KOLTI-222488 format. One line per 4 residues: their letters; for each residue x negated, y negated, z of N, C-alpha, C, O. Coordinates in Angstrom, 3 decimals. Layout:
! residues N
A = X:Y:Z:X:Y:Z:X:Y:Z:X:Y:Z | ...
This chain:
! residues 185
MGKF = 24.810:93.488:71.819:25.644:94.852:71.039:26.295:94.587:70.060:27.160:93.779:70.398 | 26.370:94.857:68.867:27.607:94.700:67.922:28.630:96.052:67.917:28.455:97.270:67.966 | 29.949:95.028:67.819:30.775:95.685:67.785:31.236:96.833:66.788:32.325:97.375:66.600 | 30.029:96.984:66.245:30.520:98.434:64.785:29.088:99.400:64.740:27.942:98.950:64.754
KFTE = 29.354:100.388:64.700:28.703:101.149:63.909:28.629:101.168:62.222:29.567:101.649:61.586 | 27.554:100.661:61.610:27.579:101.340:60.407:26.394:102.640:59.482:25.181:102.847:59.458 | 27.497:103.185:58.902:26.274:104.476:58.573:26.861:104.568:56.972:27.913:104.759:56.361 | 25.379:104.288:56.734:25.566:104.772:54.592:25.300:105.763:54.564:24.331:106.286:55.115
TSIK = 26.319:106.380:53.738:26.388:107.662:53.149:25.422:108.021:52.142:24.526:107.275:51.748 | 25.713:109.594:51.606:24.521:109.605:50.517:24.706:108.149:49.085:23.694:107.904:48.428 | 25.866:107.442:48.816:25.646:107.153:48.069:25.670:105.854:48.939:26.250:105.626:50.001 | 24.689:104.910:47.997:24.364:103.579:48.056:25.320:102.581:48.169:26.048:102.324:47.210
GVYI = 25.442:101.758:49.626:27.358:100.740:49.516:27.816:101.466:49.946:28.844:100.798:49.836 | 28.239:102.577:50.550:29.172:103.382:51.160:29.087:103.931:52.096:28.359:104.916:52.217 | 29.869:103.410:53.106:29.736:103.135:54.758:30.827:104.048:54.900:31.712:104.423:54.131 | 30.430:104.397:56.493:31.513:104.598:57.013:31.291:103.598:58.302:30.123:103.327:58.582
IQPT = 32.283:103.066:59.057:32.565:102.442:59.727:33.081:102.424:61.150:34.270:102.404:61.467 | 32.104:102.432:61.920:32.941:103.226:62.922:32.948:101.627:64.277:31.814:101.252:64.575 | 33.900:100.999:64.824:34.359:100.051:65.688:34.364:100.238:67.138:34.850:101.317:67.478 | 34.050:99.655:67.869:34.298:99.861:69.324:35.161:99.459:69.819:35.348:98.244:69.896
VFGD = 36.292:100.698:70.515:37.132:100.327:70.985:37.439:100.701:72.399:37.365:101.835:72.871 | 37.826:99.503:73.074:38.353:99.430:74.281:39.377:99.550:74.959:40.352:98.806:74.851 | 39.276:100.566:75.795:40.664:101.412:76.281:40.843:101.611:77.325:39.810:101.649:77.993 | 41.641:101.756:77.790:41.877:102.170:79.472:43.576:102.362:79.449:44.364:102.417:78.505
QRGY = 43.780:102.442:80.991:45.415:102.725:81.168:46.752:101.892:80.282:47.964:102.103:80.318 | 46.203:101.209:79.757:47.056:100.005:79.130:47.275:100.329:77.843:48.362:100.045:77.341 | 46.323:100.950:77.132:46.356:101.392:76.021:44.566:100.980:75.237:43.581:101.496:75.765 | 44.392:100.034:73.992:42.965:99.984:73.656:43.230:98.683:72.817:44.331:98.250:72.474
FMET = 42.070:98.185:72.574:41.624:97.164:71.365:40.010:97.071:71.072:38.910:97.137:71.621 | 40.767:96.835:69.606:39.367:96.779:68.480:39.021:95.657:67.804:40.040:94.984:67.651 | 37.816:94.988:67.197:38.007:94.603:65.824:38.200:95.199:65.026:38.260:96.289:65.595 | 38.469:95.504:63.440:38.525:95.968:62.493:37.851:95.275:61.277:37.843:95.847:60.187
YHAQ = 37.224:93.921:61.463:36.454:93.345:60.971:35.793:92.242:61.514:36.530:91.658:62.309 | 34.662:91.713:61.394:34.220:90.679:61.870:33.290:90.027:61.143:32.231:90.646:61.244 | 33.127:88.631:60.141:32.653:88.427:58.863:31.088:88.751:59.108:30.329:89.398:58.386 | 30.808:88.056:60.444:28.896:87.665:61.181:28.496:89.313:61.090:27.693:89.759:60.270
EFKQ = 29.147:90.042:61.998:28.487:91.460:62.135:28.231:91.977:60.366:27.096:92.132:59.916 | 29.517:92.194:59.516:29.124:92.906:58.399:28.248:92.505:57.623:27.744:93.357:56.890 | 27.752:91.034:57.515:27.087:90.550:57.294:25.849:90.563:57.972:25.371:89.497:57.584 | 25.172:90.971:58.587:24.330:91.249:59.071:24.023:92.944:59.052:22.985:93.396:59.535
AGLD = 24.925:93.690:58.515:24.640:94.823:58.056:24.360:94.733:56.355:23.934:95.737:55.784 | 24.578:93.706:55.730:24.149:93.850:54.599:25.664:93.975:53.546:25.858:94.104:52.338 | 26.692:93.835:54.983:28.407:93.688:53.692:28.926:92.763:53.657:29.802:92.503:54.482 | 28.484:91.708:52.434:28.859:90.250:53.032:29.921:90.009:51.540:29.449:89.680:50.451
FNFV = 31.208:90.221:51.758:31.785:89.916:50.977:32.876:88.747:51.560:32.811:88.090:52.600 | 33.787:88.745:50.607:35.187:87.733:50.965:36.439:88.298:50.565:36.893:88.237:49.423 | 37.099:88.974:51.767:38.792:89.948:51.156:39.237:89.094:50.943:38.962:88.070:51.568 | 40.359:89.130:49.710:41.127:88.187:49.204:42.413:88.814:49.561:43.218:88.088:50.143
QDNQ = 42.783:90.159:49.292:44.187:90.380:49.482:44.197:91.932:50.269:43.290:92.764:50.282 | 45.591:92.003:50.931:45.061:93.300:52.430:46.230:93.817:51.501:46.930:93.145:50.744 | 46.277:95.429:51.788:47.641:95.993:51.249:47.998:97.339:52.140:47.018:97.923:52.603 | 49.116:97.811:52.384:49.108:98.715:52.847:50.398:99.850:52.321:51.408:99.511:51.706
SKSR = 50.006:101.395:52.793:50.970:102.054:51.932:51.962:102.941:53.182:52.016:102.780:54.401 | 52.478:103.640:52.527:52.559:104.619:54.278:53.604:105.988:52.799:54.550:105.759:52.045 | 52.970:106.960:52.978:53.049:108.505:52.054:53.322:109.759:53.379:53.152:109.871:54.593 | 53.872:110.580:52.166:53.976:111.841:53.014:52.788:112.646:52.758:51.913:112.339:51.949
KGVL = 52.804:113.981:53.689:52.235:115.343:53.669:51.916:115.782:52.404:52.785:116.378:51.767 | 50.739:115.581:51.885:50.436:115.778:50.431:50.535:114.950:49.358:50.499:115.409:48.216 | 50.707:113.296:49.671:50.872:112.703:48.788:49.330:112.817:48.224:48.554:113.141:49.123 | 48.679:112.617:46.877:47.587:112.418:46.749:47.560:110.703:45.954:48.303:110.430:45.011
RGLH = 46.586:109.724:46.548:46.719:108.752:45.445:45.687:108.332:45.364:44.908:108.098:46.289 | 45.451:108.089:43.615:44.228:108.508:42.871:43.675:109.104:42.065:44.080:110.256:41.913 | 42.793:108.750:41.389:41.661:108.026:41.933:41.828:106.690:40.706:42.076:106.974:39.534 | 41.691:105.554:41.068:42.099:104.139:40.727:40.715:103.050:40.886:39.584:103.120:41.368
FQYK = 41.224:102.423:40.450:39.505:101.481:39.910:40.471:100.562:39.273:41.622:100.726:38.870 | 39.687:99.568:39.298:40.054:98.333:37.898:38.857:97.934:36.767:37.733:98.350:37.046 | 38.960:97.409:35.914:38.329:97.363:35.029:37.253:96.215:34.842:36.027:96.312:34.907 | 38.098:95.015:34.574:36.960:93.610:34.386:37.661:93.163:36.008:38.164:92.061:35.787
HPQG = 37.861:93.438:37.183:38.750:92.478:38.427:38.337:94.000:39.442:39.177:94.509:40.184 | 37.257:94.418:39.324:37.130:95.608:40.600:37.269:95.100:42.039:37.026:94.016:42.570 | 37.727:96.222:42.460:37.445:95.807:43.876:36.923:95.926:44.844:36.387:96.965:44.461 | 36.535:95.812:45.866:35.927:96.298:47.169:36.779:96.332:47.619:37.645:95.509:47.322
KLVR = 37.013:97.356:48.632:37.702:98.244:49.578:37.364:98.010:50.883:36.159:97.919:51.119 | 38.444:97.846:52.144:37.944:98.741:53.192:39.041:99.259:53.558:40.163:98.759:53.632 | 38.578:100.547:53.842:40.566:101.239:54.489:40.031:101.476:55.753:38.948:101.305:56.312 | 40.945:101.847:55.982:41.458:102.568:57.309:42.824:102.763:57.275:43.676:102.171:56.613
VIKG = 42.976:104.081:58.432:44.361:104.514:58.922:44.440:104.442:60.387:43.825:104.771:61.401 | 46.054:103.543:59.788:46.708:103.241:61.451:47.870:103.706:62.181:48.464:103.360:63.202 | 48.069:105.219:60.710:48.715:106.161:61.150:48.434:107.185:60.655:47.952:106.913:59.556 | 48.446:108.447:60.839:47.752:109.652:60.455:46.893:110.281:60.340:46.138:110.504:61.286
EVFD = 46.713:110.788:59.127:45.237:111.102:59.130:45.291:111.352:57.258:46.231:111.788:56.593 | 43.945:110.901:56.798:43.737:111.140:55.270:42.599:111.994:55.019:42.348:112.820:55.896 | 41.955:111.965:54.125:40.806:112.350:53.615:40.666:111.693:52.475:41.287:112.121:51.503 | 39.876:110.583:52.341:39.688:109.428:51.657:38.292:110.181:50.708:37.634:111.216:50.812
VAVD = 38.316:108.842:49.651:37.265:109.724:48.458:36.666:108.488:48.066:37.367:107.490:48.235 | 35.662:108.348:47.637:35.009:107.301:46.852:34.382:107.885:45.521:34.077:109.053:45.760 | 34.007:107.489:43.975:33.529:108.645:43.208:32.485:106.865:42.362:32.774:105.799:41.819 | 31.775:107.319:42.617:30.679:106.378:41.929:30.664:106.184:40.238:30.414:106.989:39.342
LRKD = 30.933:105.170:40.221:31.303:104.453:38.580:30.332:103.733:37.473:30.659:103.638:36.290 | 28.955:103.179:38.066:28.104:102.326:38.542:26.968:102.498:37.260:25.810:102.203:37.555 | 27.143:102.801:36.339:26.147:103.807:34.998:24.685:103.989:35.209:23.988:104.972:34.958 | 24.269:102.478:35.882:23.014:102.651:35.992:22.676:102.856:37.749:21.993:102.076:38.412
SPTY = 23.121:103.683:38.092:23.254:104.247:39.850:22.324:105.610:39.368:22.210:105.807:38.158 | 21.738:106.438:40.225:21.428:107.697:40.196:22.639:108.481:40.701:22.864:109.635:40.336 | 23.178:108.006:41.301:24.684:109.025:41.730:26.035:108.557:40.974:27.128:108.404:41.518 | 25.773:108.388:39.795:27.265:107.912:38.805:27.649:109.094:38.926:26.871:110.041:38.814
GKWE = 28.801:109.210:39.153:30.210:110.250:39.021:30.162:111.142:40.352:31.072:111.948:40.549 | 29.098:111.005:41.275:29.281:111.198:42.847:30.076:111.107:43.216:30.892:110.469:42.552 | 30.475:111.596:44.421:31.523:111.577:45.572:31.379:111.582:46.834:30.534:112.355:47.288 | 32.183:110.697:47.800:31.974:110.947:49.084:32.746:110.855:50.001:32.981:109.717:50.409
GVVL = 33.319:111.844:50.559:34.735:111.889:50.894:34.818:111.408:52.504:33.643:111.184:52.793 | 35.425:111.213:53.372:35.579:111.137:54.817:37.143:111.226:55.508:38.136:110.691:55.013 | 37.128:111.903:56.571:38.691:112.027:57.104:38.592:111.106:57.691:37.575:110.842:58.332 | 40.129:109.995:57.608:39.943:108.585:58.611:41.716:109.393:59.340:42.274:110.445:59.028
SEEN = 42.029:108.538:60.145:42.316:109.143:61.123:43.107:107.945:62.439:42.477:107.153:63.139 | 44.339:108.126:62.438:44.452:106.680:63.682:43.586:107.079:65.181:43.452:106.396:66.197 | 43.079:108.457:64.859:42.772:108.717:66.220:41.030:108.251:66.431:40.357:107.644:67.264 | 40.866:108.796:65.411:39.332:108.512:64.991:38.352:106.911:64.777:37.174:106.631:65.003
KKQF = 39.616:106.059:64.196:39.737:104.968:64.015:38.347:104.683:62.503:38.170:103.574:61.999 | 37.811:105.561:62.205:37.004:105.049:61.016:37.272:104.568:60.296:38.444:104.800:60.002 | 36.479:103.421:59.289:36.907:102.625:58.567:35.548:103.493:56.996:34.627:104.310:56.996 | 36.081:102.853:56.224:35.339:103.199:54.695:35.115:102.210:53.466:35.860:101.887:52.541
YVPE = 34.149:101.942:53.713:33.821:100.827:52.895:33.535:101.101:51.208:32.355:101.344:50.956 | 34.390:101.090:50.135:33.957:101.380:48.937:34.126:100.010:47.746:35.011:99.384:47.164 | 32.580:100.066:47.867:31.739:98.855:46.596:33.048:98.878:45.186:33.993:99.566:44.801 | 32.406:97.803:44.875:33.224:97.593:43.509:32.613:98.640:42.704:31.720:99.354:43.159
GFAH = 32.929:98.717:41.880:32.564:99.678:40.772:33.091:101.413:41.146:33.207:102.341:40.347 | 33.256:101.410:42.144:34.342:103.389:42.315:35.792:103.252:42.423:36.600:102.480:42.940 | 35.789:104.227:41.784:37.003:105.172:41.482:37.578:105.711:43.479:37.159:106.561:44.266 | 38.302:105.020:43.520:38.867:105.428:45.136:40.546:106.340:45.332:41.376:106.259:44.427
GFLV = 40.795:107.060:46.464:41.771:107.764:46.007:41.720:108.541:47.704:40.790:108.706:48.494 | 43.507:108.961:47.773:43.146:109.682:49.142:44.039:110.578:49.207:44.999:110.366:48.466 | 44.093:111.785:50.006:44.940:112.750:50.270:45.535:112.737:51.696:44.807:112.336:52.604 | 46.803:113.142:51.976:47.330:112.799:53.539:47.309:114.007:54.000:47.315:114.972:53.236
LSEE = 47.288:114.094:54.933:46.492:116.077:55.632:48.085:115.531:56.654:49.144:116.154:56.574 | 47.956:114.703:57.242:49.520:114.380:58.260:50.698:114.864:57.759:50.818:115.602:56.781 | 51.746:114.334:58.606:53.011:115.008:58.390:53.484:113.500:57.644:54.214:113.657:56.665 | 53.167:112.160:57.979:52.821:110.935:57.023:51.540:110.270:57.664:50.731:110.787:58.435
AEFT = 51.566:108.844:57.086:50.227:108.158:57.487:50.484:106.535:56.645:51.122:106.167:55.658 | 49.821:106.042:57.409:50.050:104.147:56.540:48.505:104.292:56.727:47.705:104.862:57.470 | 48.528:103.377:55.530:47.035:103.609:55.485:47.052:101.506:55.147:48.168:100.988:55.208 | 46.353:100.967:54.969:45.766:99.700:55.175:43.649:99.416:54.494:42.542:99.913:54.699
YKCT = 44.089:98.656:53.925:42.789:98.036:53.230:42.834:96.915:52.919:43.601:96.469:52.066 | 42.285:96.481:53.350:41.050:94.955:52.271:40.691:94.710:51.268:39.753:95.440:50.945 | 41.063:93.753:50.275:40.236:94.192:49.052:39.364:92.602:48.681:39.600:91.469:49.102 | 38.195:93.152:47.635:37.584:91.704:47.155:38.322:90.821:45.712:38.050:89.886:44.960
DFYQ = 39.094:91.539:45.879:39.192:90.707:44.425:41.039:91.719:44.743:41.433:92.642:45.455 | 41.847:90.426:43.302:43.287:90.871:43.315:43.414:92.111:42.069:42.812:92.377:41.029 | 44.669:92.729:42.915:45.448:93.697:42.032:45.827:92.998:40.564:46.544:92.030:40.309 | 45.295:93.606:39.973:45.379:93.605:38.342:46.139:94.331:37.563:45.438:94.657:36.605
AHDE = 47.485:94.879:37.424:48.574:96.346:37.113:47.501:96.161:35.867:46.665:97.061:35.787 | 47.418:95.001:34.792:46.939:95.364:33.416:45.753:95.704:33.375:45.256:96.198:32.363 | 45.062:95.483:34.538:43.796:96.332:34.642:42.786:97.271:34.823:41.573:97.478:34.787 | 44.374:97.940:35.129:44.093:99.812:36.338:44.142:100.526:35.334:44.680:100.587:34.228
GGLL = 43.107:101.317:36.301:42.589:102.835:35.383:42.522:103.447:36.765:42.590:103.073:37.936 | 42.331:104.728:35.974:42.086:105.648:36.796:41.245:107.399:36.260:41.142:107.797:35.100 | 40.781:108.108:37.489:40.522:109.767:36.811:41.488:110.556:37.138:42.421:110.410:37.928 | 41.126:111.566:36.334:41.689:113.022:37.105:41.645:113.216:38.308:40.512:112.890:38.662
WNDK = 42.432:113.685:39.469:41.857:113.708:40.591:40.700:115.315:41.130:39.974:115.738:42.030 | 41.145:115.574:40.086:40.701:117.214:40.000:39.578:117.220:38.643:39.398:117.691:37.520 | 39.222:116.669:39.280:38.497:116.712:38.060:36.746:117.223:38.160:35.727:116.730:38.642 | 37.043:118.303:37.517:35.975:120.159:37.688:34.475:119.326:37.455:33.497:120.018:37.740
DIGI = 34.145:117.794:36.926:32.386:118.034:36.594:32.723:116.600:37.652:31.938:115.767:37.199 | 33.448:115.962:38.748:33.388:114.943:39.890:32.988:116.534:40.942:31.928:116.982:41.381 | 34.282:116.959:41.011:33.995:118.566:41.663:34.407:118.063:43.349:33.944:118.500:44.402 | 35.184:117.260:43.183:35.596:116.942:44.426:36.459:117.508:45.660:37.690:117.481:45.676
VWPL = 35.764:117.954:46.552:36.247:118.962:47.619:36.972:118.690:48.301:36.460:118.407:49.385 | 38.985:118.518:48.271:39.775:118.123:48.373:40.523:119.296:49.791:40.718:120.505:49.662 | 40.654:118.913:50.363:40.933:119.633:51.867:42.098:120.340:51.469:42.812:120.324:52.471 | 42.777:121.042:50.431:43.911:121.544:49.693:44.427:122.343:50.881:45.533:122.023:51.320
DRVD = 43.795:123.296:51.430:44.119:124.171:52.786:44.808:123.493:53.769:45.508:124.175:54.518 | 44.760:122.166:53.950:45.699:121.766:55.180:46.986:121.180:54.463:47.722:120.556:55.227 | 47.404:121.261:53.131:48.472:120.833:52.429:49.240:121.954:51.826:48.661:123.020:51.619 | 50.502:121.801:51.527:51.362:123.151:51.171:51.383:122.907:49.422:51.196:123.857:48.662
EVLL = 51.633:121.515:48.926:51.605:121.144:47.629:50.889:119.489:47.392:51.224:118.481:48.015 | 50.241:119.543:46.731:49.569:117.944:46.317:50.512:117.425:45.514:50.977:118.049:44.560 | 50.971:115.874:45.943:52.563:115.191:45.597:51.703:113.815:44.487:51.397:112.647:44.728 | 51.589:114.513:43.507:51.265:112.941:42.454:51.595:111.891:41.325:51.455:112.319:40.179
SDKD = 51.940:110.812:41.440:52.509:109.832:40.722:52.281:110.596:39.547:51.314:111.352:39.458 | 53.224:110.426:38.523:53.418:110.362:36.913:51.948:109.848:36.872:51.025:110.661:36.814 | 51.769:108.785:36.895:50.678:108.000:36.403:49.249:108.574:36.984:48.293:108.473:36.216 | 49.097:108.970:37.844:47.981:110.193:38.493:48.195:111.106:37.931:47.178:111.792:37.829
KSWK = 49.329:111.672:37.310:48.967:113.123:36.508:48.186:112.732:34.977:47.497:113.436:34.239 | 48.516:111.648:34.895:47.996:111.216:33.065:46.945:110.492:32.997:46.973:109.674:32.078 | 45.696:110.496:33.863:43.844:110.154:34.203:43.383:110.795:33.400:44.315:110.805:32.595 | 42.872:111.185:33.106:41.738:111.358:32.243:40.566:112.033:32.947:41.114:112.559:33.916
TLEE = 39.492:112.270:33.002:38.160:112.791:33.390:37.134:112.169:33.141:36.925:111.652:32.044 | 36.506:112.133:33.914:35.452:111.177:33.637:35.002:111.115:32.746:34.865:109.946:32.386 | 34.401:112.286:31.654:33.664:112.895:30.683:34.821:111.896:29.724:34.532:110.935:29.010 | 35.703:112.275:29.892:37.073:111.813:28.286:36.746:110.220:28.746:36.013:109.605:27.972
SGVG = 37.200:109.545:29.874:36.959:107.960:29.903:35.973:107.265:29.529:35.908:106.082:29.197 | 34.843:108.437:29.632:33.511:107.660:29.254:33.126:105.985:30.151:32.330:105.120:29.785 | 34.018:105.992:31.385:33.876:104.572:32.283:32.900:104.616:33.083:32.394:105.511:33.761 | 32.660:103.349:32.894:31.182:102.715:33.514:31.296:101.659:34.277:32.405:101.133:34.190
F = 30.549:101.145:35.005:30.054:100.028:35.648:28.831:99.123:35.296:28.552:98.158:36.008
């Protein structure tokens, strides 16, 4: 029996992944990645970089992507809770401009696979959250792009009732809408 449950979302290539958690009175153990099992599920890639961030409640990071070096990301939360979002930027995709979102938390231990060719972002719902992710390509600051987090045409339904204020970096405040940017892979 596999150690992971792979659930493809309404957008082809985007997966919610639930690891098997082995727990007892001492705590728990789980594998968060196993190349052979991921490959058997059709998720065959090479991770080259791991990242981790810590943010306080209301912080919204995103919606980020890279133009020439797009990154596939396997994301999870190790402390707290976030609402995580992927936006399809693949021009030939029937779901171009559509989004998928999932709550990731230290309790549910779910992971989210965001393929290359997507914008990615998350909103912190708990008092603070530690977020970690594996990437299929290296981050390159000169190659970074983004979309406005509240682009009405994309229509992400952020759980704003769970935060008092959305906290954005200056960079994330400056992104354009999908229509204005015309981005697509």
